[in-house]
N, C-alpha and C positions, 0 to 999 in steps of 0.2 A: 620658560621651559624650552622654547625654540632655540634660544641662545645657548642654553646648557647642552642640548643635543649637538649643536654646531661645534662647540668646543670639544666634546667627547669624540666626535667623528674625526676632527682634525688631528687630535692626539693619536688616534688609532693609526691613521695613515702615516704619521710621522715615524712611529715606532715600527710599522710594518715594512719600512724600507730595508730593514735588516732581516734576512731569512730566518725562519724558525728552525732551530736545530733539533734533530731527532735524538740526540744524546741526552743523558741524564743531566739536567740543568740544576744549578744552585738557586737561581732566582727566576720567577715567572711573573709576567705582567699581563693582565687580561682585562678585556671589556666584559661587563656583566649586565644581563638584562633578564627579565622574567615576569611572572605574574604572582600576585598575592591573593590569598583568600583569608580575609581578616574579620575579626569581630572584637567588640569591647566586652570584657568581663566585668559585670557590676560587683563591687566588693561588699556591698550591703546585701545580705542574704534575701531580705524581703524584696528588694528591687530586682535582684537576679532571678528570683522565681517568677516575678511578674513579666519580665522582658524575655526570658528564655524561650517560651513557646512561640514568640513572635519573631525571634531573631533568625536571620539567615546570613551566610557569609557575604561580605562585600568584596568584590573583585577590584584589584588595583594593579598598578605596574611598579616595577623597580628598574633602575638603570644606574650604572656607575662603573667603577674600576676596582680591581683587586691586585694585590702584590703578595707573592708567596715566597718565603725563604725556607729552603730545605735544610734541616739540621743534620740529617743522615738519610740513608735510603728509604726509611719508613716513616720518619717523623718530620713535620714541617709546621710552620706558623704562617698565618694568613691575615692580612689586614685589608679592609675594604672601605671604600667611600661611595655611598649610594644615595640616590634620591628614591624614597619609597613611600607608597600610598597605603595608609592604613585606615581604620575607621569601623563603621557599623552600618548594617542594613537590617531593617525590620519591617514587617508587613502587618498592618492592621486591616484584616479582611473587610471589604466594603467601605473602608474609610480612607486610608492613604498608605502609600509606601514611602518610607523615609530612608535616605542614604546620607550618612555623615562621613565626609572624607577628611582625614587628618594626615597631612603630608610632612615628612621629615627628611632632613639630611642626616644620615646615619653612619656611624663608624663601628662595624662589627670586627672583633678580633677573636680568632679561633685557632685551636691546635688540631692537627690532622694526623691520623694514622693511615698510611697507604699500604695496600697489599696488591698482589696480582696472582692470577692462576696460570696454568700451564700454557694457555693460549695467549699469554702476555696481555690479558685484559686487566686494566688497572681500575681500582676503586678505593675509596677511603671513607672513613668515619671521622666525624669532627664534632667538637663542642667548644663553647666559649661564651662570650658576653658581648653586649652592644650598648652604645649610648647614642641617642638620637636627639636632634634639635628641631622642634616644630617650626615649620616655615609658613604654612598657610593651610586653609581648609575650605570646605564647601558643604552646606546643608541643602539637599535637594528633596523636596516633598511633592509627590504626585497624588492628587486627590481622586478617588475612585469615581465619585458621582459626576463630577464636572470634567475630569481629565486635565484640570489645571495643574501646571507644574511651576513651583516656586523655587528659585535658586537664591540662596543667601550666603554670600562670602563670610567665612569665619576668619576674622582678623584678630590676632592676639592682642594688639594694641587697644582694641575697643572692648575687650572682655573684662577689663578692670580686675585682672588677677584671678579670674574664675578658674583658669586652667594652669597647670604647670607646663613649662615649655620644654623641659628635659625629660626624656623617656629612657629608662634603663631596664635591662633584662638579660636573660640567658638565651642561648641558641644551641641547637644541635641538629645533626642530619647526616646524610650520606651523599657521596659524589661518585660519578662514573666517568672515566676518561675514554674518548674515542681511540681507535687503534693508532692513529698518527699522533695522539696526545696533544692535539691542537684545540680540541673542544672538550669542555667539561659540563656535565649535566648533574644538577643536584636537587635534592628535596630536603627542605629544612623546616624547622619549627622554631618560632620565637615566642618566648614566654615573658612578657613584661611584668615586673613586680613593683614598679613605681606607680603611685596614684596620679592619674592625669588631671584630676580635678583638685583645685585648691580651696575654692569656696563657691557657694551658690549651687554648683553642679553636683550630681551624684558621683561618688568616687568610683573610678573605673581603671582597668588595666588592659593593655593590648594583648591579643592572642593572634598570631599570624602563621599560616602555612604558606610556604613559597615553593614554586617550581622555577628553577633558574637555569640559564645556560651561559657559559663563558667561552669567549674566543681568546686563546692565548696568542697575543700578537708580538711578544718579545720574550726571549729567554737569554739569560746571562750566566756566565760561569759554568764550571763543571764540578761534579762531586768527585 
């Protein structure tokens, strides 16, 4: 993870050598980071009813890059490459708290509709799809009576095909641009529809709410 952050920061400084233009640009390149509030939806109704009262959102992080191409003044398409932490947290009162982290390298692709008001405040609505590749994970269990905390790495290679490595789903949300149009703040929802479990484990799908911020470090071309 440290090596990934080093590479990301180096690329940002490289592109930032060119000043950001205030004119309407055709291409935008941005660094993206933020927080996830995630949970796993059990696809078996009986299991979902059992887990639902115990489930709370698991907080994770996301970090990566985005590239946006404007098709016209109001429509654009955006591609991203992000490292994102998903998973599940549930509490069994008086017994233990469990957190299951499932981390992915994800490629979201979305279409954006941009508008502005009289004060030149820009915002957009977007929707699209994503595909993710599971890289690693961690199961953390803290027992209430003893306070003992156990950490168990989740390695795909040792699970004997119990989980599917690829995650696919839809996404949607809204973005707001700062007045100088160098910062973008967005709120999005990801709805996974692929079953994460292959065998042995209960079938589940990801549900993720994200609050993100982007810094646009390069703009190219003019509309």
